[in-house]
C-alpha positions in Angstrom: 93.3 88.1 94.3 93.7 86.6 97.9 91.3 85.7 100.6 91.9 88.0 103.1 92.3 87.3 107.0 92.5 90.0 109.6 92.4 89.4 113.2 91.0 85.6 112.5 88.0 87.2 110.8 87.1 86.2 107.3 85.9 89.0 105.0 83.2 88.0 102.7 84.7 89.7 99.7 88.3 89.6 98.0 90.7 92.2 98.6 92.2 93.7 95.5 95.4 95.7 95.2 94.1 99.2 93.4 96.4 101.7 91.8 95.0 105.1 91.7 96.9 107.5 89.2 95.8 110.7 87.7 97.6 113.5 85.5 97.7 116.9 87.2 94.6 118.3 85.7 92.7 115.1 86.2 93.6 114.7 90.1 90.4 116.6 91.4 88.3 114.2 89.1 90.0 111.2 90.8 90.0 112.9 94.3 86.1 113.5 94.0 85.6 109.8 92.4 87.6 108.3 95.4 85.5 110.5 98.1 82.4 108.9 96.6 83.6 105.4 96.5 85.7 105.7 99.7 83.6 102.7 101.6 84.4 100.3 98.9 87.8 101.5 98.5 88.3 101.1 102.3 88.1 97.4 101.9 91.1 97.0 99.5 94.7 97.5 99.2 95.4 101.2 97.6 98.4 102.3 95.7 99.1 105.2 93.9 102.2 107.4 92.3 103.7 110.0 94.6 101.8 113.3 94.5 98.3 111.6 93.8 99.2 109.2 96.6 99.9 111.8 99.1 96.5 113.7 98.2 94.5 110.3 98.7 95.7 109.4 101.8 94.8 113.0 103.1 91.6 113.1 101.2 90.2 109.8 102.3 92.1 109.2 105.6 93.1 105.8 104.5 96.5 104.1 104.1 98.1 104.5 100.3 101.2 103.0 99.3 103.0 105.5 97.1 105.4 104.6 94.6 107.7 107.3 92.9 105.9 110.2 91.0 104.9 109.2 87.5 107.4 111.2 85.4 110.4 109.9 88.0 109.6 106.3 87.5 106.4 105.6 89.1 104.6 104.5 86.0 107.5 101.8 85.4 107.2 100.6 89.2 103.5 100.4 88.7 103.9 98.2 85.5 106.5 96.1 87.0 104.1 95.4 89.9 101.5 94.6 87.2 103.6 92.1 85.6 104.4 90.5 88.8 100.9 89.8 89.6 100.9 92.4 92.5 98.3 94.9 91.2 94.9 93.8 90.1 93.3 97.1 89.0 94.8 100.2 87.4 92.5 103.2 87.7 94.5 105.9 85.6 92.5 109.0 85.0 94.4 110.4 82.3 94.4 113.4 80.1 94.3 112.2 76.2 94.4 116.3 75.3 97.4 117.3 77.4 100.8 116.4 76.1 103.1 114.9 79.1 106.5 114.8 79.0 106.2 111.3 80.1 104.0 110.0 77.5 105.9 107.1 76.5 105.9 105.8 80.1 101.9 106.4 79.9 101.7 104.4 76.9 103.9 101.6 78.3 102.0 101.4 81.5 98.9 100.9 79.9 100.3 98.6 77.3 101.6 96.3 80.3 98.5 96.6 82.1 96.3 95.3 79.1 99.0 92.7 78.4 98.8 91.2 81.9 95.1 91.5 81.7 94.7 93.8 84.7 91.4 95.6 85.3 91.8 98.9 83.6 89.9 102.2 84.2 90.7 105.3 82.4 88.0 107.7 83.1 85.1 108.0 85.8 82.7 106.1 83.9 84.9 103.0 83.4 86.0 103.3 87.0 82.4 103.2 88.0 81.6 100.3 85.8 84.5 98.3 86.9 84.1 98.7 90.9 80.4 97.8 90.8 80.5 94.8 88.9 79.4 91.9 90.9 82.4 90.2 90.2 84.8 93.0 91.5 84.8 91.5 95.0 84.1 88.0 94.1 86.3 85.2 93.6 86.7 85.8 90.0 89.4 83.6 88.5 92.0 86.1 87.2 93.4 84.9 84.1 97.0 85.9 83.0 99.3 85.2 79.9 101.5 82.3 80.3 104.5 83.2 78.1 106.5 79.9 77.5 109.8 79.6 75.6 109.8 83.3 74.8 106.7 83.3 72.7 104.9 86.5 71.6 101.7 85.5 72.1 100.3 83.3 74.9 96.9 81.5 76.2 95.4 83.0 79.2 95.4 80.6 82.4 94.3 81.1 85.9 96.6 83.0 87.9 95.4 81.3 91.3 
């Protein structure tokens, strides 16, 4: 989380780095959700995997930083960005009923997001609840694990 200053104007909200991802048969749902929330999303930095990012940029007419396609390494790129503290929120409309050739990557991404205490929404309801929270654009103290000495478990500390 960073206070955002553009053109010497301080915004009254915190800008988040939000990654939007969807499996193929969930892309329309993510696009519909994103269109309905375009105003709020436009105030944040958007990221996505390859195909989803192209669809979102076209649909929303907003800049979307694109990682590789999920099966080609995009999921790992997102996971690395989360671990580095560069992504605050993961909105991942995934399909639990359709087997994916890159299921291990999906599981790893969700594991990393959970481990590093990122906000995670896996369907429309959790996405709505997450972005409409009063804390979403507030100076909420993000807490991240502090692994020291190779510890497997850690206490959460302020990331700011």
